C-alpha positions as CSV (number, residue, x, y, z in Angstrom):
1,M,134.9,120.1,64.5
2,D,135.6,123.3,66.0
3,P,138.8,122.9,68.2
4,S,137.2,124.9,70.9
5,H,134.9,122.0,71.6
6,L,137.8,119.6,72.4
7,P,138.4,120.5,75.9
8,R,134.5,120.1,76.7
9,L,134.3,116.5,75.0
10,M,137.3,115.2,76.8
11,A,135.6,116.0,79.9
12,I,132.3,114.4,79.1
13,L,134.4,111.1,78.3
14,Q,136.1,111.1,81.7
15,A,133.0,111.7,83.4
16,T,131.3,108.8,81.7
17,A,134.3,106.2,81.9
18,P,134.0,103.1,83.9
19,A,135.9,103.2,87.1
20,A,139.0,100.9,87.0
21,S,138.6,97.6,88.6
22,P,140.0,97.2,92.3
23,L,142.9,95.2,92.8
24,A,142.6,91.5,93.6
25,A,143.1,90.4,97.3
26,D,144.9,87.3,96.5
27,D,147.3,88.9,94.1
28,P,147.7,92.8,94.2
29,T,149.4,92.9,90.9
30,V,146.3,92.4,89.1
31,Q,142.7,93.6,88.8
32,A,140.1,91.7,90.5
33,D,137.8,89.3,88.4
34,G,134.9,88.8,91.0
35,I,133.5,89.2,94.5
36,C,133.6,86.3,97.0
37,A,129.6,85.6,97.8
38,D,131.0,84.9,101.8
39,C,133.7,87.4,102.4
40,H,132.9,90.0,99.5
41,R,136.5,90.3,98.9
42,A,137.7,91.0,95.3
43,M,139.6,87.9,94.0
44,S,141.2,87.1,90.8
45,W,140.1,84.0,88.8
46,R,142.5,82.1,90.4
47,G,141.7,82.9,93.9
48,L,137.9,81.9,93.3
49,A,136.2,78.5,93.4
50,T,132.5,77.2,93.6
51,D,130.8,76.4,97.0
52,A,129.3,72.9,97.9
53,V,126.4,72.8,95.8
54,G,128.0,74.7,93.0
55,S,125.5,77.7,93.0
56,R,127.6,80.4,94.3
57,L,130.9,82.0,93.4
58,I,133.3,82.0,96.4
59,C,136.9,82.1,97.1
60,T,139.4,79.3,97.8
61,D,139.8,80.6,101.6
62,C,135.9,80.3,102.3
63,R,135.9,76.9,100.4
64,A,138.4,75.5,102.5
65,A,136.6,76.6,105.7
66,I,133.3,74.7,104.1
67,D,135.5,71.7,103.5
68,A,137.0,71.8,106.9
69,K,133.2,71.7,108.7
70,P,131.8,68.4,110.1
71,K,130.5,66.2,107.4
72,R,126.8,66.2,108.7
73,L,126.6,69.9,107.8
74,R,127.4,69.0,104.4
75,L,124.4,66.7,104.3
76,L,121.9,69.3,105.2
77,P,121.2,70.4,101.6
78,I,120.7,66.9,100.5
79,V,118.1,66.2,103.4
80,A,116.4,69.3,102.9
81,H,115.5,68.1,99.1
82,P,111.7,66.9,98.9
83,F,112.7,64.0,96.7
84,T,114.9,62.8,99.5
85,W,111.7,62.4,101.9
86,V,109.8,60.9,98.9
87,G,112.2,58.2,98.3
88,A,112.8,57.5,102.2
89,A,108.9,57.2,102.3
90,M,109.0,54.6,99.5
91,V,111.8,52.5,100.9
92,L,110.1,52.4,104.4
93,A,107.0,51.1,103.1
94,V,108.5,48.3,101.1
95,V,110.5,47.2,104.4
96,L,107.2,47.4,106.1
97,Y,105.4,45.4,103.5
98,L,107.9,42.8,103.5
99,G,107.9,42.5,107.3
100,G,104.2,41.9,107.2
101,A,102.7,45.0,108.6
102,G,98.9,45.4,107.4
103,N,98.8,41.9,106.1
104,I,95.7,40.0,107.2
105,R,97.3,36.5,108.2
106,P,95.3,33.2,109.1
107,G,94.0,33.5,112.6
108,H,93.5,37.3,112.2
109,Y,89.8,36.9,112.5
110,A,89.7,34.0,115.0
111,T,89.0,35.9,118.0
112,L,86.4,38.5,116.0
113,D,84.6,35.6,114.7
114,A,84.3,33.1,117.5
115,D,80.7,33.8,118.2
116,K,79.6,33.8,114.7
117,P,78.1,30.7,112.6
118,W,80.3,28.4,111.0
119,Y,79.9,29.6,107.5
120,K,80.4,33.5,108.3
121,Q,83.8,32.8,109.9
122,R,86.4,34.7,107.9
123,D,89.4,33.0,108.5
124,A,87.9,29.4,107.7
125,L,86.5,31.3,104.3
126,M,90.1,32.3,103.5
127,W,91.0,29.0,103.7
128,L,88.0,27.7,101.7
129,A,89.1,30.2,99.1
130,Q,92.6,29.2,98.8
131,A,91.6,25.4,98.3
132,R,89.1,26.5,95.6
133,R,91.9,28.3,93.8
134,I,94.1,25.3,94.0
135,D,91.2,23.5,92.8
136,H,91.0,25.5,89.6
137,R,94.8,25.3,89.1
138,L,94.7,21.4,89.5
139,V,91.9,21.4,86.8
140,V,94.2,23.7,84.3
141,L,97.3,21.4,85.0
142,K,95.2,18.3,84.3
143,E,93.9,19.8,81.1
144,V,97.2,21.0,79.5
145,N,98.9,17.7,81.0
146,G,101.2,19.5,83.2
147,P,104.1,17.8,85.2
148,E,103.2,15.6,87.7
149,S,105.6,16.9,90.0
150,E,103.9,20.5,90.1
151,R,100.5,19.0,90.5
152,R,101.7,17.4,93.5
153,K,103.0,20.6,94.8
154,W,99.8,22.1,94.3
155,A,97.8,19.1,96.0
156,E,100.1,19.3,98.9
157,L,99.1,23.1,99.4
158,Q,95.6,21.8,98.8
159,V,96.2,19.0,101.7
160,N,97.1,22.0,104.1
161,A,94.0,24.0,103.1
162,F,91.5,21.3,104.1
163,G,93.5,20.5,107.2
164,E,93.0,24.2,108.2
165,L,89.2,23.9,107.5
166,I,89.0,20.4,109.3
167,D,90.5,22.5,112.4
168,H,88.1,25.4,112.2
169,W,85.0,23.2,111.5
170,Q,85.6,19.9,113.1
171,D,82.6,20.4,115.4
172,E,80.1,21.1,112.3
173,D,78.8,17.6,111.8
174,E,77.0,18.9,108.6
175,V,80.3,19.8,106.9
176,V,83.0,17.8,108.3
177,L,82.3,14.6,106.2
178,D,82.7,16.7,103.1
179,L,86.0,18.1,104.4
180,V,87.4,14.5,105.1
181,V,86.4,13.6,101.4
182,G,88.0,16.6,100.0
183,L,91.1,16.1,102.1
184,S,91.4,12.2,100.8
185,I,91.3,13.4,97.3
186,A,93.8,16.0,97.7
187,K,96.3,13.3,99.4
188,T,95.6,11.1,96.3
189,H,96.6,13.8,94.1
190,A,99.6,14.3,96.5
191,G,100.8,10.9,96.1
192,K,99.8,9.7,99.6
193,T,97.3,7.1,99.0
194,A,97.7,5.4,102.2
195,D,96.8,8.5,104.2
196,A,93.8,9.0,101.8
197,Y,92.7,5.4,102.4
198,E,92.9,5.6,106.1
199,W,91.1,9.0,106.3
200,L,88.2,7.5,104.2
201,Y,87.8,4.4,106.2
202,K,87.6,6.7,109.5
203,I,84.3,8.1,108.5
204,A,82.8,4.5,107.4
205,K,80.7,4.5,110.4
206,N,79.0,7.8,109.6
207,Y,77.3,6.4,106.7
208,A,76.1,3.3,108.4
209,G,72.6,2.5,107.1
210,A,72.5,4.7,104.5
211,S,70.5,4.4,101.6
212,D,72.0,3.4,98.2
213,Q,69.7,6.2,96.6
214,D,71.7,8.8,98.8
215,D,74.1,10.5,96.4
216,R,76.3,11.4,99.1
217,Y,76.6,7.8,100.0
218,L,77.4,6.5,96.5
219,T,80.0,9.5,96.3
220,Y,81.5,8.6,99.3
221,L,81.7,4.7,98.0
222,T,83.2,5.8,94.8
223,H,86.0,7.5,96.5
224,R,86.6,4.6,99.1
225,G,86.6,2.5,96.1
226,I,89.0,4.3,93.9
227,A,91.2,4.8,97.2
228,S,91.2,0.9,97.9
229,L,92.2,0.1,94.4
230,A,95.0,2.5,94.6
231,I,96.3,1.2,98.0
232,S,96.0,-2.4,97.0
233,E,98.9,-1.6,94.3
234,T,101.1,0.1,96.9
235,A,100.4,-1.4,100.5
236,P,102.2,-4.9,101.3
237,G,99.7,-7.2,103.2
238,L,96.6,-5.1,102.0
239,Q,96.6,-5.7,98.3
240,E,94.0,-8.5,98.4
241,V,91.8,-7.2,101.0
242,A,91.8,-3.9,99.8
243,R,91.4,-4.8,96.1
244,R,88.1,-6.8,97.0
245,Q,86.8,-3.9,99.2
246,G,87.4,-1.5,96.2
247,V,85.7,-3.7,93.6
248,A,82.8,-4.3,96.2
249,D,82.5,-0.4,96.9
250,L,82.3,0.1,93.1
251,E,80.0,-2.6,92.0
252,L,77.6,-1.4,94.7
253,V,77.5,2.1,93.2
254,L,77.2,0.7,89.4
255,H,74.4,-1.3,90.9
256,A,72.6,1.6,92.3
257,L,73.1,3.6,89.1
258,A,71.9,0.5,87.0
259,T,68.3,1.2,88.8
260,E,68.6,5.0,88.2
261,D,65.3,7.0,87.3
262,L,65.7,8.2,84.0
263,S,64.0,11.4,84.7
264,R,65.9,12.0,87.9
265,A,69.1,11.4,85.8
266,G,68.0,14.0,83.3
267,E,67.2,16.5,86.0
268,R,71.0,16.1,87.6
269,T,72.4,16.7,84.0
270,I,70.7,20.0,84.1
271,D,71.7,20.7,87.8
272,Q,75.3,20.3,87.0
273,M,75.3,22.8,84.1
274,L,75.0,25.5,87.0
275,D,78.2,27.1,87.9
276,T,78.1,27.5,91.5
277,Y,81.6,28.8,91.4
278,T,79.7,32.3,90.8
279,V,78.2,32.0,94.4
280,P,80.2,34.7,96.7
281,A,81.6,32.6,99.5
282,G,80.1,33.4,102.8
283,K,77.0,35.2,101.1
284,D,74.7,32.7,103.2
285,K,74.8,29.1,104.5
286,A,73.3,27.5,101.5
287,A,76.0,29.0,99.2
288,V,79.0,28.1,101.4
289,R,77.6,24.5,101.5
290,R,77.3,24.2,97.7
291,E,80.7,25.8,97.1
292,L,82.3,23.2,99.8
293,Q,80.5,20.2,98.3
294,Q,81.9,21.3,94.9
295,I,85.3,21.7,96.0
296,C,85.6,18.5,98.1
297,Q,83.6,16.6,95.4
298,S,81.3,15.0,98.2
299,E,78.2,14.8,96.2
300,L,78.9,14.3,92.6
301,P,76.2,13.8,89.8
302,R,75.4,10.2,89.0
303,G,76.6,10.4,85.5
304,R,80.3,11.3,86.8
305,L,80.1,8.7,89.6
306,L,79.3,6.1,86.5
307,D,82.4,7.4,84.6
308,M,84.7,7.6,87.7
309,C,83.9,3.9,88.7
310,L,84.3,2.4,85.1
311,E,87.4,4.4,84.6
312,A,89.0,3.3,87.8
313,L,87.9,-0.6,87.3
314,A,89.3,-0.5,83.9
315,S,92.6,1.0,85.1
316,H,93.3,-1.9,87.3
317,G,92.0,-4.5,84.8
318,I,88.7,-5.4,86.2
319,R,85.6,-6.0,84.1
320,S,82.4,-5.1,85.9
321,T,79.4,-7.7,85.3
322,I,76.8,-4.8,85.6
323,A,78.4,-1.8,83.7
324,G,76.4,-2.4,80.5
325,E,73.1,-2.2,82.6
326,A,74.6,1.0,84.4
327,R,75.3,2.7,81.3
328,K,72.1,1.9,79.7
329,S,70.4,3.9,82.2
330,F,72.0,6.7,80.9
331,D,71.6,6.2,77.1
332,M,68.7,8.9,77.1
333,N,71.2,11.5,78.5
334,V,74.5,13.2,77.1
335,P,77.3,11.2,78.8
336,I,79.0,13.0,81.4
337,N,82.9,13.1,81.4
338,P,84.6,13.4,84.7
339,T,85.5,17.2,84.1
340,D,82.1,18.0,83.0
341,A,81.0,19.3,86.6
342,R,84.0,21.5,86.8
343,P,84.4,24.9,85.3
344,D,85.6,25.1,81.6
345,A,89.4,25.8,81.3
346,G,88.9,29.3,80.0
347,L,86.7,30.3,83.0
348,V,89.1,28.9,85.3
349,I,92.0,30.8,84.1
350,E,90.4,34.0,84.1
351,R,89.4,33.4,87.7
352,L,92.8,32.3,89.0
353,D,93.7,35.9,89.7
354,D,90.4,36.6,91.6
């Protein structure tokens, strides 16, 4: 290189060289390593820190000033975050739900449906739906031989449901007898045989003069006879009277079944194959009546009444004198078990969560 070019090259290098860093404000003996984002002073690394959310470089003096501010001001970045409001909304929704906000409770529709016919009163239909679900649960527990204590707990819930239904429909003569029968059966399942016995005898006058061809009357007699035999095992002073009454009721049913018309019995066998549980509650009066009778078991097929009578008598060591004649009337039909008129176990399980 030509020595004459050296001065010119030095001038170029001096013109393009970076300026020296300023001295640090916290230590004037060293060059600054950064600028504070708040006060804009040049600071060394020892004089720098991070702010409250760690996104800016600030000096220790500014950081100390932030720490000295009231705590509520430090919460502002958290409150401003969108996920904070989403979480708060979820917590509020859970609290309101647990507090019952928006839940439909029994009695909610009492005023709204006061002028509607009984089969369209939604409060009562809610209790009917509860009784139906409990009935399904009891069927399942019986099928799987569930513990007696659990069955009694569910039966207690059904007693409460039927009690509410009687309160709602106590002036409706066409259904109140069904409900009393259903209530007495639930009380029997709950172990309250004395109460079941009393409830059935309260409505005996409503069947005065009834024909032994009336299926509702025969069903009532069957339930009353079974309750009488049950109470005869537990109530002191009533054993003999209740036992005689129970045998008389069941024998009367068997006598009526012994003269059963075979063609009519066959029709009833076909009828009970229909699943009335598929009819939506509240659709019309007839649908609610069918569902109510199914749950309350207030009008059962005659084949089932036959089995119930024979089973009750046998369980108490009583031999019926006309059992053979009654069974003979059904020889041309498939024998009906007590659970045949109920939905099958698979169907029940599917509908428990409806």
